[in-house]
C-alpha beads as a LAMMPS data file, in Angstrom:
LAMMPS data file: protein, C-alpha beads

105 atoms
104 bonds

1 atom types
1 bond types

-500.0 500.0 xlo xhi
-500.0 500.0 ylo yhi
-500.0 500.0 zlo zhi

Masses

1 110.0

Atoms # bond

1 1 1 186.764 336.715 310.530
2 1 1 189.852 334.889 309.539
3 1 1 192.744 335.513 311.873
4 1 1 196.530 335.233 311.461
5 1 1 198.772 332.714 313.459
6 1 1 198.877 335.310 316.462
7 1 1 195.106 335.072 316.699
8 1 1 194.786 338.719 315.742
9 1 1 192.744 340.325 312.728
10 1 1 195.051 340.985 309.476
11 1 1 194.877 344.549 308.471
12 1 1 196.598 345.548 305.442
13 1 1 197.651 348.893 304.478
14 1 1 198.580 349.527 300.916
15 1 1 201.705 351.334 300.606
16 1 1 201.605 352.985 297.116
17 1 1 204.443 355.166 295.795
18 1 1 203.330 358.634 296.964
19 1 1 201.644 357.456 300.602
20 1 1 201.192 360.361 302.807
21 1 1 200.419 360.659 306.332
22 1 1 201.666 357.139 307.440
23 1 1 202.086 358.426 310.909
24 1 1 198.017 358.557 311.324
25 1 1 198.256 354.655 311.491
26 1 1 200.673 354.432 314.206
27 1 1 197.847 354.021 317.137
28 1 1 196.704 350.937 314.946
29 1 1 200.022 349.527 314.456
30 1 1 200.716 349.754 318.316
31 1 1 197.411 348.127 319.223
32 1 1 198.189 344.725 319.950
33 1 1 194.891 343.325 318.985
34 1 1 195.708 343.753 315.395
35 1 1 198.351 342.419 313.072
36 1 1 199.018 345.311 310.609
37 1 1 200.923 344.787 307.547
38 1 1 202.245 347.292 305.050
39 1 1 202.237 346.197 301.425
40 1 1 202.930 347.702 297.921
41 1 1 203.603 344.908 295.359
42 1 1 202.617 341.695 297.319
43 1 1 198.787 341.498 297.241
44 1 1 197.372 339.599 300.314
45 1 1 194.699 336.741 300.315
46 1 1 191.163 338.408 300.299
47 1 1 188.630 337.957 303.023
48 1 1 188.696 336.128 305.335
49 1 1 192.347 335.969 305.322
50 1 1 192.560 339.525 305.267
51 1 1 190.128 341.140 307.746
52 1 1 190.355 344.734 306.460
53 1 1 192.446 346.946 303.885
54 1 1 193.529 350.498 304.407
55 1 1 194.161 353.068 301.767
56 1 1 196.162 355.772 303.594
57 1 1 196.516 359.307 302.098
58 1 1 198.554 360.150 299.035
59 1 1 200.543 363.101 298.069
60 1 1 199.640 362.401 294.262
61 1 1 196.104 360.807 294.593
62 1 1 195.646 360.523 290.611
63 1 1 199.042 358.961 290.176
64 1 1 198.566 356.565 292.997
65 1 1 195.230 355.707 291.741
66 1 1 196.587 354.606 288.342
67 1 1 199.207 352.631 290.348
68 1 1 196.391 350.921 292.245
69 1 1 194.652 349.850 289.193
70 1 1 197.827 348.789 287.163
71 1 1 199.243 346.955 290.019
72 1 1 196.136 344.755 290.521
73 1 1 195.291 346.239 293.876
74 1 1 192.001 347.723 292.721
75 1 1 190.875 344.159 291.471
76 1 1 191.929 342.687 294.965
77 1 1 189.817 345.420 296.776
78 1 1 186.779 344.388 294.832
79 1 1 187.038 340.857 295.309
80 1 1 187.939 341.616 299.219
81 1 1 184.798 343.494 299.589
82 1 1 182.697 341.225 297.540
83 1 1 183.710 338.386 300.064
84 1 1 182.608 340.479 303.014
85 1 1 185.937 342.292 303.851
86 1 1 186.179 345.858 304.992
87 1 1 188.003 348.730 303.511
88 1 1 189.016 352.081 304.883
89 1 1 190.029 354.974 302.882
90 1 1 192.001 358.009 304.695
91 1 1 192.085 361.283 302.850
92 1 1 193.314 360.598 299.401
93 1 1 192.615 356.734 299.793
94 1 1 188.986 357.851 300.746
95 1 1 188.947 359.692 297.382
96 1 1 190.099 356.517 295.596
97 1 1 187.287 354.776 296.729
98 1 1 184.586 356.954 294.876
99 1 1 183.262 356.374 291.474
100 1 1 185.042 359.364 289.875
101 1 1 188.083 361.322 291.065
102 1 1 188.831 364.733 289.377
103 1 1 191.733 366.862 289.808
104 1 1 191.062 370.243 287.894
105 1 1 194.432 371.676 288.471

Bonds

1 1 1 2
2 1 2 3
3 1 3 4
4 1 4 5
5 1 5 6
6 1 6 7
7 1 7 8
8 1 8 9
9 1 9 10
10 1 10 11
11 1 11 12
12 1 12 13
13 1 13 14
14 1 14 15
15 1 15 16
16 1 16 17
17 1 17 18
18 1 18 19
19 1 19 20
20 1 20 21
21 1 21 22
22 1 22 23
23 1 23 24
24 1 24 25
25 1 25 26
26 1 26 27
27 1 27 28
28 1 28 29
29 1 29 30
30 1 30 31
31 1 31 32
32 1 32 33
33 1 33 34
34 1 34 35
35 1 35 36
36 1 36 37
37 1 37 38
38 1 38 39
39 1 39 40
40 1 40 41
41 1 41 42
42 1 42 43
43 1 43 44
44 1 44 45
45 1 45 46
46 1 46 47
47 1 47 48
48 1 48 49
49 1 49 50
50 1 50 51
51 1 51 52
52 1 52 53
53 1 53 54
54 1 54 55
55 1 55 56
56 1 56 57
57 1 57 58
58 1 58 59
59 1 59 60
60 1 60 61
61 1 61 62
62 1 62 63
63 1 63 64
64 1 64 65
65 1 65 66
66 1 66 67
67 1 67 68
68 1 68 69
69 1 69 70
70 1 70 71
71 1 71 72
72 1 72 73
73 1 73 74
74 1 74 75
75 1 75 76
76 1 76 77
77 1 77 78
78 1 78 79
79 1 79 80
80 1 80 81
81 1 81 82
82 1 82 83
83 1 83 84
84 1 84 85
85 1 85 86
86 1 86 87
87 1 87 88
88 1 88 89
89 1 89 90
90 1 90 91
91 1 91 92
92 1 92 93
93 1 93 94
94 1 94 95
95 1 95 96
96 1 96 97
97 1 97 98
98 1 98 99
99 1 99 100
100 1 100 101
101 1 101 102
102 1 102 103
103 1 103 104
104 1 104 105
């Protein structure tokens, strides 16, 4: 596990355009054992430089999934996981990790 200069595991939260329930991550952000970064356009280095990636909730899951793919984040996440990194999806972020996302309405 690669750690940043502060000696803490780096956890990157993807800040897509319609991020929701960001407050759910407040306890993690306040936990001094971790270095938490919110990023949108600037993609970090994959594991081991980044320990974990979090996909938070989304108010518009399908739109943010397209953004995730178009912006290069989806490719980054694949490389990150292939190298041994962790990914956690919350609510809409969890749906984005699936093989198929359907929104019939």
